[in-house]
N, C-alpha and C positions, 0 to 999 in steps of 0.2 A: 581197415580193421573195425570190425563190428563187434560190438560186445553184446552179450545176451540181454543186457539191461537197457540198452539204447535202441530201442526199436519204436517205430511209429505204429500206432494203432489207428485204424480208421474210425471216424466219429460216426456214431450210429444215431445221434439225437438231432438230425437235421430237420425233423418235423416238429420239434418243440418250439413254442412261442412264449416269450417272456410276458407275464401278466402285468398290467399297469397297477401301480400302487395308488389307490384312490386317496389314501390319507396324505401321501406326499403331494398330490395335486391340490388338495384342499389347503394344505399348509402354504404351498407356493402361491396360491390365489390370495390367501389371507395376507401374506407378507407383501405381495404386490399391491393389494388394496391399501394397506397401512402406509406403504411408501408413497403411493399416489396421493393419499389424503394429507400426509405430512408435507409433501412437496407442494401441493395446492395451497395448503395453509401458509407455508413459507412464502410462496409467490404472492398470495393475497396480502400478507403482512407487509412485504416489501413494497408492493404497489401502493398500499394505503400510506405507508411511511413516506414514500417519495411524493405522493400527492399532497401530504401535509407540509412537507418541505417546500414544494412548489407554491402552494397557497401562501405560506409564510413569506416567501420572497416576493410574491405578488402584492401582499398586504404592505410590506415594507416599501416597495416601489410606489404604491398608491399613496401611502402616508407622506413620502418624500415629495411627490407631485402635489399633494394637497398643501403642504407647507409652502412650496414654491409659489403655487397659485395664490395662496392667502397673502404672501408677501407682495406679489405683483398687484393684487387687488388693493392692498394698503397704499402702495406707491401710486396707483392710479387715482385712488380717492384723494390723496394729498395733492396730486397734480390738478385734479378737477377743482378742489377747493381753492388752490392758488389761482387757477385760471378764471374762476368765477367770482373772485373777490372784487368788490366794488372799486377799490383803488386801481386794480389792474385793468378793469374794463374802462374806467375813466381815462387812465393813462393811454391805453391803446386808441380810444375814441379821439382823444386830442391829437395824438401823434400820427395815426394812420388815416383817420377819416377827416381830420381837420375840424372836428366839432369843438364847440366852446360853450361856456356857461351861458344860459339864456339871460338876457337882460329883463328887467322887471316888466316892461310892456309886452314881452313875448310870452309871459306866463299866463296861463288860463287856470283859474282856481276852480276847484270842484264845486264849491258853493255857487259860483256864477253859472257853471254848466247846468247844475240841477235847477237853479232859478230860471235860467234861460229856457229850459224845456217847458216850464210851467207858464212862461210868458211874462214873468215879473221883470227880469232884467236880462239884457243881452249885451255882449261886448267884452272888452278886455279889462283886466284888473289894473287899476292905477294906484296911486299912493294911498288909497283908502283901505288897503288890506292890512290885516294885523301882522305883527312881526313874526308870529308863529307860522302864518301862511306863507309869508315871503321866505322864511328860513326853510320851511318844509319843501317848497317848490324848488329852491336852488340847491338843496343838499340831498337830492335824490328822492323827493317826495312824490306824490301821485302825479303832479303836472310834469315833472321833469323826467319821468321814466326811471330806469334802474340806477342811473348815475346822475340824473339831473342835467343831461347834456342835450343840446339841440344842434342840428346841422347849421352851418352859417346861413343866415338870411331866412331861416324857417322858424316858426313857432313850435315850441314843445307841446306835444299833445299826448 
């Protein structure tokens, strides 16, 4: 059943071409440019923010390492002070090396060495030295070295 109103007409405009809308292309390009600019700005902001966070964490790590190294340095300075103390050196010299305090005839006084070079006197100090020279030589003075100790059977120089 065909009706008089339902018929197909052949299309006669097959050679017509739709014209491009230049205004629409400009608007689309402008929107695309704005989206790319905003996306690039957002990416740049995110990158800068992440770098700032990473740098902050690195600074915290380096501060912690600095504190730890400063504490280790303080401990090493205390240990060096303890090990370099005259009492500790004297104790180890006596215990480990068998050193002992020099007797008076083993002590060479500075004045005698300086006088011996000039040809005035030569030899060892005897009881003629002053009490300060004897005390200085036996208590770590110039003749006795840092702790005033001499190896057994040798003169302190």
